[in-house]
C-alpha positions as CSV (number, residue, x, y, z in Angstrom):
1,M,28.3,-236.1,-142.9
2,G,24.6,-235.4,-142.5
3,V,23.3,-233.5,-139.7
4,G,22.3,-235.9,-137.0
5,S,23.2,-238.8,-138.7
6,T,24.4,-240.6,-135.6
7,A,22.7,-238.3,-133.1
8,G,21.5,-239.6,-130.0
9,T,23.5,-242.3,-129.6
10,P,25.2,-243.1,-126.2
11,S,28.9,-243.1,-126.5
12,R,30.4,-246.5,-125.7
13,R,32.8,-244.3,-123.1
14,T,31.0,-241.5,-120.5
15,A,32.5,-238.3,-119.4
16,E,33.0,-239.8,-116.0
17,A,36.8,-239.6,-116.4
18,L,36.3,-236.0,-116.5
19,M,32.6,-235.2,-114.9
20,T,33.0,-235.6,-110.8
21,G,29.4,-233.9,-109.9
22,T,26.7,-235.9,-108.5
23,S,25.8,-237.8,-111.3
24,T,27.8,-239.2,-114.3
25,P,26.4,-237.7,-117.9
26,T,26.3,-239.9,-120.7
27,T,27.6,-238.9,-123.4
28,L,25.8,-238.3,-126.8
29,F,27.0,-237.3,-130.0
30,L,25.5,-235.3,-133.1
31,D,26.8,-234.9,-136.7
32,V,26.7,-231.8,-138.2
33,P,29.0,-230.7,-141.5
34,G,32.5,-230.9,-140.6
35,G,32.4,-233.1,-137.5
36,R,31.1,-235.0,-134.7
37,L,29.8,-233.1,-131.4
38,A,29.7,-234.5,-128.4
39,Y,27.7,-233.5,-125.5
40,D,25.3,-234.6,-122.4
41,D,21.7,-233.6,-121.8
42,T,19.8,-234.1,-118.2
43,A,16.5,-234.5,-120.5
44,Q,14.5,-233.6,-118.0
45,G,13.9,-230.3,-115.7
46,D,11.4,-226.8,-115.2
47,G,11.5,-223.6,-117.3
48,L,14.0,-223.1,-120.4
49,P,16.9,-225.6,-120.9
50,V,20.4,-224.0,-120.2
51,V,23.1,-225.0,-122.3
52,L,26.7,-224.9,-121.1
53,L,29.7,-223.9,-123.3
54,P,33.3,-224.4,-121.9
55,G,36.0,-222.0,-123.1
56,M,39.2,-222.9,-125.6
57,L,40.9,-225.9,-125.2
58,D,38.6,-227.0,-122.3
59,S,35.9,-229.7,-122.3
60,R,32.5,-229.6,-121.4
61,A,33.8,-231.0,-117.9
62,A,34.6,-227.6,-116.9
63,Y,31.2,-227.5,-115.4
64,R,31.3,-230.5,-113.7
65,H,31.0,-228.6,-110.4
66,L,28.0,-226.1,-111.4
67,R,26.2,-228.9,-113.6
68,P,24.6,-230.7,-110.7
69,L,23.8,-227.4,-108.5
70,L,21.7,-226.4,-111.7
71,T,20.3,-229.8,-111.9
72,A,19.4,-229.8,-108.1
73,A,17.7,-226.7,-108.6
74,G,15.6,-228.5,-111.2
75,R,16.6,-227.2,-114.5
76,R,17.4,-229.4,-117.5
77,V,21.0,-228.8,-118.3
78,I,23.1,-229.6,-121.9
79,T,26.8,-229.5,-121.7
80,M,28.4,-229.4,-125.1
81,D,32.2,-230.1,-126.0
82,L,33.6,-227.4,-128.8
83,R,34.5,-228.4,-132.2
84,G,38.5,-230.5,-132.0
85,F,38.5,-230.8,-127.7
86,G,36.5,-232.8,-125.2
87,E,35.1,-235.8,-126.7
88,S,34.2,-233.9,-130.3
89,S,36.1,-234.9,-133.1
90,I,39.4,-232.9,-133.3
91,A,40.0,-231.6,-137.1
92,W,37.6,-228.6,-138.6
93,D,37.9,-226.2,-140.8
94,D,36.9,-223.5,-138.9
95,Y,37.0,-223.3,-134.7
96,S,35.8,-219.3,-134.4
97,P,32.8,-218.4,-132.1
98,A,30.6,-217.9,-135.0
99,A,31.0,-221.3,-136.5
100,I,30.7,-222.5,-132.5
101,A,27.4,-220.7,-132.9
102,T,26.0,-223.1,-135.8
103,D,26.8,-225.9,-133.8
104,V,24.8,-224.8,-130.9
105,L,21.9,-224.0,-133.2
106,A,21.8,-227.4,-134.6
107,L,22.2,-228.8,-131.5
108,L,19.2,-227.3,-130.1
109,D,17.5,-228.1,-133.6
110,H,18.3,-231.9,-132.9
111,L,17.2,-231.7,-129.4
112,G,13.8,-230.0,-130.4
113,I,14.3,-227.4,-128.3
114,E,12.5,-223.8,-129.6
115,R,14.3,-221.6,-127.3
116,A,17.3,-222.0,-124.7
117,V,19.3,-220.0,-122.2
118,L,22.8,-219.9,-123.6
119,A,26.0,-219.4,-121.1
120,G,29.4,-219.0,-122.8
121,N,33.0,-218.9,-120.6
122,S,35.8,-217.2,-122.1
123,Y,36.1,-217.8,-125.5
124,T,32.7,-218.9,-126.2
125,G,31.1,-215.7,-124.6
126,A,31.3,-214.6,-128.4
127,T,29.3,-217.6,-129.4
128,V,26.2,-217.0,-127.3
129,V,26.2,-213.5,-128.3
130,K,26.1,-214.3,-131.9
131,A,23.9,-217.2,-131.5
132,A,21.1,-215.0,-130.0
133,G,22.2,-212.1,-132.5
134,D,21.3,-214.3,-135.3
135,A,18.7,-216.1,-134.2
136,P,16.7,-214.0,-131.4
137,G,14.0,-216.5,-131.6
138,R,15.9,-219.3,-130.4
139,V,17.6,-217.9,-127.4
140,A,15.8,-216.4,-124.5
141,G,19.0,-215.3,-122.9
142,I,22.7,-215.4,-122.8
143,V,25.0,-215.7,-119.8
144,L,28.7,-214.5,-119.8
145,L,31.1,-216.0,-117.7
146,D,34.4,-214.4,-117.6
147,A,34.0,-213.3,-121.3
148,F,35.8,-212.3,-123.9
149,V,33.3,-209.7,-125.2
150,E,33.2,-205.8,-125.4
151,N,36.7,-206.1,-124.2
152,L,39.3,-203.1,-123.5
153,P,41.5,-202.3,-127.1
154,P,44.8,-204.4,-126.5
155,T,47.7,-202.0,-126.7
156,A,50.9,-203.1,-128.6
157,L,52.6,-204.5,-125.9
158,Q,49.4,-206.7,-125.2
159,R,49.2,-207.7,-128.4
160,A,52.7,-208.8,-128.5
161,I,52.3,-210.8,-125.1
162,F,49.5,-212.3,-126.4
163,G,51.3,-213.6,-129.5
164,V,53.8,-215.2,-127.6
165,M,51.2,-217.1,-125.1
166,G,49.5,-218.2,-128.5
167,A,52.7,-219.5,-129.7
168,L,53.6,-221.3,-126.5
169,L,50.3,-222.8,-126.4
170,V,50.5,-224.0,-129.5
171,H,54.0,-225.9,-129.1
172,S,54.4,-226.1,-125.4
173,P,50.7,-227.9,-123.9
174,A,52.7,-227.5,-120.3
175,F,52.1,-224.0,-120.7
176,W,48.4,-224.4,-120.4
177,G,49.2,-226.5,-117.3
178,L,51.2,-223.4,-116.2
179,Y,48.5,-220.9,-117.0
180,H,45.8,-222.6,-114.9
181,R,48.3,-223.5,-111.9
182,K,50.0,-220.1,-111.4
183,M,47.1,-217.6,-113.0
184,A,43.9,-218.9,-113.8
185,Y,42.6,-219.6,-110.2
186,P,44.2,-217.2,-107.8
187,G,41.4,-217.7,-104.9
188,P,40.2,-221.2,-104.3
189,R,40.5,-224.5,-106.3
190,P,38.1,-227.5,-106.3
191,A,39.2,-230.5,-104.9
192,D,39.9,-232.2,-108.2
193,F,42.1,-229.5,-109.9
194,D,45.3,-231.3,-110.2
195,G,44.1,-234.1,-111.6
196,Y,41.6,-231.9,-114.3
197,V,44.6,-229.8,-115.2
198,D,46.8,-232.7,-116.0
199,G,44.1,-233.8,-118.0
200,L,44.0,-230.6,-119.9
201,V,47.2,-230.9,-120.8
202,A,47.5,-234.6,-121.8
203,A,44.5,-233.9,-124.0
204,M,46.5,-231.2,-125.9
205,R,49.0,-233.8,-126.8
206,T,46.8,-235.6,-128.5
207,P,47.6,-236.1,-132.4
208,G,46.0,-233.3,-134.4
209,R,45.1,-231.3,-131.3
210,K,48.2,-228.6,-132.3
211,A,45.9,-227.8,-135.4
212,A,43.1,-227.4,-133.4
213,T,44.5,-225.2,-130.9
214,R,46.1,-223.2,-133.4
215,G,42.9,-222.7,-134.8
216,Y,41.4,-221.1,-131.6
217,V,44.8,-219.1,-131.0
218,R,44.4,-217.7,-134.1
219,G,40.6,-216.9,-133.9
220,E,39.2,-213.9,-133.3
221,S,37.6,-214.2,-129.3
222,A,36.8,-210.7,-129.1
223,P,34.9,-209.9,-132.0
224,A,33.7,-206.4,-132.3
225,G,30.2,-205.2,-132.6
226,W,28.3,-208.5,-132.1
227,T,26.3,-207.0,-129.1
228,A,24.3,-204.8,-131.2
229,A,22.3,-207.3,-132.6
230,V,21.2,-208.9,-129.3
231,S,18.0,-208.2,-127.6
232,C,17.3,-211.1,-125.3
233,P,17.9,-210.7,-121.4
234,A,21.9,-211.2,-120.3
235,L,24.0,-211.8,-117.2
236,V,27.7,-211.1,-117.1
237,V,29.1,-212.7,-114.7
238,M,33.0,-211.9,-113.7
239,G,35.4,-212.9,-111.5
240,S,37.1,-210.2,-109.0
241,K,40.5,-211.5,-109.6
242,D,40.5,-212.6,-113.2
243,P,44.0,-212.4,-114.7
244,D,42.9,-212.5,-118.3
245,F,41.8,-208.5,-117.7
246,P,43.8,-206.0,-116.3
247,K,40.7,-204.6,-115.1
248,P,37.7,-207.4,-114.8
249,E,35.3,-205.1,-113.6
250,L,36.0,-202.7,-115.8
251,V,35.0,-204.9,-118.5
252,A,32.1,-206.6,-117.2
253,D,30.9,-202.8,-116.8
254,R,31.4,-202.6,-121.0
255,Q,29.4,-205.9,-121.4
256,A,26.9,-205.0,-119.1
257,A,26.6,-201.5,-120.5
258,A,26.4,-202.8,-124.4
259,L,23.6,-206.1,-123.7
260,K,21.8,-204.0,-121.0
261,A,22.4,-206.9,-118.7
262,R,22.7,-207.5,-115.1
263,K,26.4,-207.7,-113.7
264,V,27.6,-209.8,-110.9
265,M,30.8,-209.5,-109.6
266,I,32.4,-213.1,-107.8
267,E,34.6,-211.8,-105.2
268,G,38.1,-213.5,-105.6
269,S,37.2,-215.8,-108.5
270,G,39.5,-216.0,-111.3
271,H,38.6,-216.8,-114.9
272,Y,36.4,-219.9,-114.1
273,P,34.1,-219.3,-111.6
274,M,31.8,-222.1,-112.3
275,A,34.8,-224.3,-111.4
276,D,36.7,-222.4,-108.4
277,Q,33.4,-220.8,-106.8
278,P,30.5,-222.9,-108.3
279,Q,27.6,-222.0,-105.6
280,A,28.0,-218.4,-106.1
281,T,27.9,-218.7,-109.8
282,A,24.7,-220.9,-109.5
283,D,23.5,-218.3,-107.2
284,A,23.9,-215.9,-109.6
285,L,22.4,-217.7,-112.5
286,L,19.5,-219.3,-110.6
287,P,17.6,-215.9,-110.1
288,F,18.2,-214.6,-114.0
289,L,16.7,-218.0,-115.0
290,A,14.3,-218.2,-113.1
291,E,13.0,-214.3,-114.5
292,L,13.1,-215.9,-118.1
293,V,9.9,-217.1,-119.5
């Protein structure tokens, strides 16, 4: 498959079933070597475009509540489904953060965007760090949203727990729903929470999705050393009650120190601040975006 062979063609379907913002974004597609990526683009806005990447096993609809707030503030916003999930094709040879970084840069090329701000949640925090290090001229700034970057080294017990959780995710999609309902949202929940989580679990049961899930679970979500190559401005946003980190603020401090970044803790938020506290997340992002040229 060649890059852009069917890019820009509107999908017959839209993300309406998943997105609940003030507008329904139309799904567009970009073919890259190995598969097809789904994305949407407001196409208009002031300042640098912002590309929002969801975490693993999620879709770009993770930003359904934040996206309208950024567009209302005049920003051009692009959200992209990751390899294997959302409306992107399922089967790929590589689901790593580094591979996804090449997808993001390919999308910028396709859209004719010289420079953009990249935001990554959880697994894709490493992706935006990688893209910024590999293509400094293309990335004007990065935002880490509860990202697995500069994480504390896991103990033997934590490694064992992560291994068990990974196996459960691959073989029991219901566990993903349990994680969201019992852990990921310790504070407020969006009004569409139950339906959204049901959709995530159903998506994991799609034929072929088990292999994609395995690709993410076995990938390296927190590679070491990548932050050293980053020279652009960075913003670290972390939920104060993120259950994925025993000490969320300590991890945020490590990220901020490594990237010489500004840090914003969102009080009471869990692993998905763009969904459980979208206004607070927008309030953190918009001043940062306004400072970038």
